[in-house]
C-alpha positions in Angstrom: -9.5 1.6 15.4 -6.3 -0.3 15.9 -2.8 -0.8 14.6 -2.1 -4.2 12.9 1.1 -6.1 12.3 2.5 -5.7 8.8 3.4 -8.7 6.6 7.0 -8.6 5.3 8.7 -9.9 2.2 8.4 -13.7 2.2 4.9 -13.8 3.7 2.7 -15.7 1.3 -0.2 -13.3 1.7 1.7 -10.6 -0.2 1.6 -12.8 -3.3 -2.1 -13.6 -3.2 -4.7 -12.0 -5.4 -7.1 -10.1 -3.2 -10.8 -10.7 -3.5 -13.4 -8.1 -4.4 -15.4 -6.4 -1.6 -18.7 -5.7 -3.4 -20.9 -4.0 -0.9 -19.2 -2.0 1.8 -20.2 -3.2 5.2 -19.0 -2.4 8.8 -16.1 -4.8 8.6 -14.7 -3.0 5.6 -15.1 0.4 7.3 -13.2 -1.0 10.3 -10.5 -2.4 8.0 -10.1 1.0 6.4 -9.7 2.7 9.8 -7.1 0.0 10.8 -5.2 0.5 7.5 -5.0 4.3 8.2 -3.9 3.7 11.8 -1.2 1.2 10.8 0.0 3.3 7.8 0.2 6.5 10.0 2.0 4.6 12.8 4.7 3.6 10.2 4.7 7.1 8.5 3.7 5.5 5.2 1.9 7.0 2.2 -0.1 3.9 1.3 -1.1 0.5 2.6 -3.1 -2.4 1.1 -5.2 -4.8 3.1 -3.0 -7.9 2.2 -0.1 -6.1 3.8 -1.9 -6.6 7.1 -2.9 -10.1 6.2 -6.4 -9.5 4.8 -6.9 -10.5 1.2 -9.5 -8.0 0.2 -9.3 -5.3 -2.5 -8.9 -2.4 -0.1 -6.1 0.1 0.3 -5.6 3.6 1.7 -3.3 6.4 0.4 -2.2 9.6 1.9 0.3 11.0 -0.6 -0.3 14.7 -0.2 -0.9 16.6 3.0 -4.2 15.4 4.5 -5.7 14.1 1.3 -6.7 10.6 2.4 -8.0 8.2 -0.2 -9.8 5.0 0.3 -9.6 2.5 -2.5 -12.2 -0.3 -2.5 -12.3 -2.6 -5.6 -10.3 0.0 -7.6 -9.7 -0.2 -11.3 -7.5 2.1 -13.3 -9.5 3.2 -16.3 -7.1 5.7 -17.8 -3.3 6.0 -17.9 -1.2 8.8 -19.4 2.5 9.5 -19.7 5.3 7.7 -17.9 7.6 8.7 -15.2 10.3 6.9 -13.2 10.5 7.4 -9.5 11.9 5.9 -6.3 9.6 3.6 -4.4 9.8 1.8 -1.1 7.3 -0.4 0.7 6.3 -0.9 4.3 6.4 -4.7 3.6 10.1 -4.4 2.4 11.5 -1.8 4.7 14.9 -0.2 4.2 15.2 -0.8 0.4 14.2 1.4 -2.5 14.2 1.1 -6.3 13.3 3.2 -9.3 10.0 2.1 -10.9 8.3 3.2 -14.1 4.6 4.2 -13.6 2.0 6.1 -15.4 2.3 9.8 -14.6 -1.4 10.5 -14.6 -4.3 8.0 -13.9 -8.0 7.9 -13.4 -9.2 5.2 -11.1 -12.7 4.1 -10.5 -13.3 2.9 -6.9 -16.1 2.3 -4.4 -16.5 4.9 -1.7 -17.3 4.1 1.9 -20.9 5.1 1.1 -21.1 2.3 -1.6 -20.9 4.6 -4.6 -18.6 4.1 -7.6 -16.5 7.2 -8.0 -13.7 8.4 -10.2 -10.5 9.8 -8.8 -7.9 11.6 -11.0 -4.3 11.5 -9.7 -0.9 12.7 -10.9 2.7 12.3 -9.8 3.2 10.9 -6.3 -0.5 10.3 -5.7 -0.8 8.4 -9.0 2.4 6.4 -8.1 1.0 5.5 -4.7 -2.3 4.3 -6.0 -0.7 2.2 -8.7 1.7 0.7 -6.0 -1.3 -0.2 -3.8 -3.3 -1.7 -6.6 -0.3 -3.8 -7.5 -0.3 -5.1 -3.9 -3.9 -6.2 -4.4 -2.8 -8.3 -7.4 0.1 -9.9 -5.5 2.8 -7.7 -7.2 5.6 -6.0 -5.2 7.5 -2.9 -6.4 10.6 -5.1 -6.8 8.8 -7.1 -9.5 9.1 -4.0 -11.7 12.9 -4.0 -11.5 15.4 -5.8 -13.6 16.3 -9.3 -12.4 19.7 -8.1 -11.3 18.5 -5.1 -9.4 15.7 -7.2 -7.8 18.3 -9.8 -6.6 20.6 -7.1 -5.2 17.7 -5.4 -3.3 16.4 -8.7 -1.9 20.0 -9.7 -0.9 20.4 -6.3 0.9 17.0 -6.6 2.6 17.8 -10.1 3.8 21.2 -8.9 5.2 19.6 -6.0 7.0 17.0 -8.3 8.5 19.2 -11.3 9.2 18.2 -13.1 12.4 14.7 -11.7 12.5 12.1 -14.4 13.0 9.1 -14.7 10.7 7.5 -12.5 8.1 5.5 -10.2 10.3 6.4 -6.9 11.9 4.6 -5.7 15.0 3.6 -2.1 14.7 3.1 0.3 17.6 0.5 3.1 17.5 1.7 6.5 16.7 1.7 8.8 19.7 -1.2 11.1 19.9 -0.2 14.7 19.0 0.0 16.8 22.1 -2.4 19.7 22.4 -1.0 23.1 23.2 -2.1 24.6 26.5 
């Protein structure tokens, strides 16, 4: 397990269409572990593989307590309702925008054991899954905003990150929780 650098707004990999995994092998299991380590180190609720420079249809989500989801070749097969909510992104830190998403979804995905399974999700979990699937399709949350709001957020982000070189953020591992004695 290891923490990987996160690609930031402007990195071409964020706009690439991720390729299907097919059969889950050891490299994908390692990728999932790295995604969880990186997401947890940044205190995120979701992370897609292309955010760490790997263009495969893999993402992880932890939107509620310890409910950790692995998404491999996910497809949304049902959508219901609509809700607007604030979103941010580990690849566009420090900016947030209100995005319309389905309130409830059913997603079909491959498990780490190579089985196609269905996951039903509502509210924050549904929002996080939709956000990560967008990443796999090269779509960022800011793409769902009006052109004016998108320009304002990109301008704000560039101002906040002026002088930083490149489009990659190094991530340090989260400290291990101390054990009570």
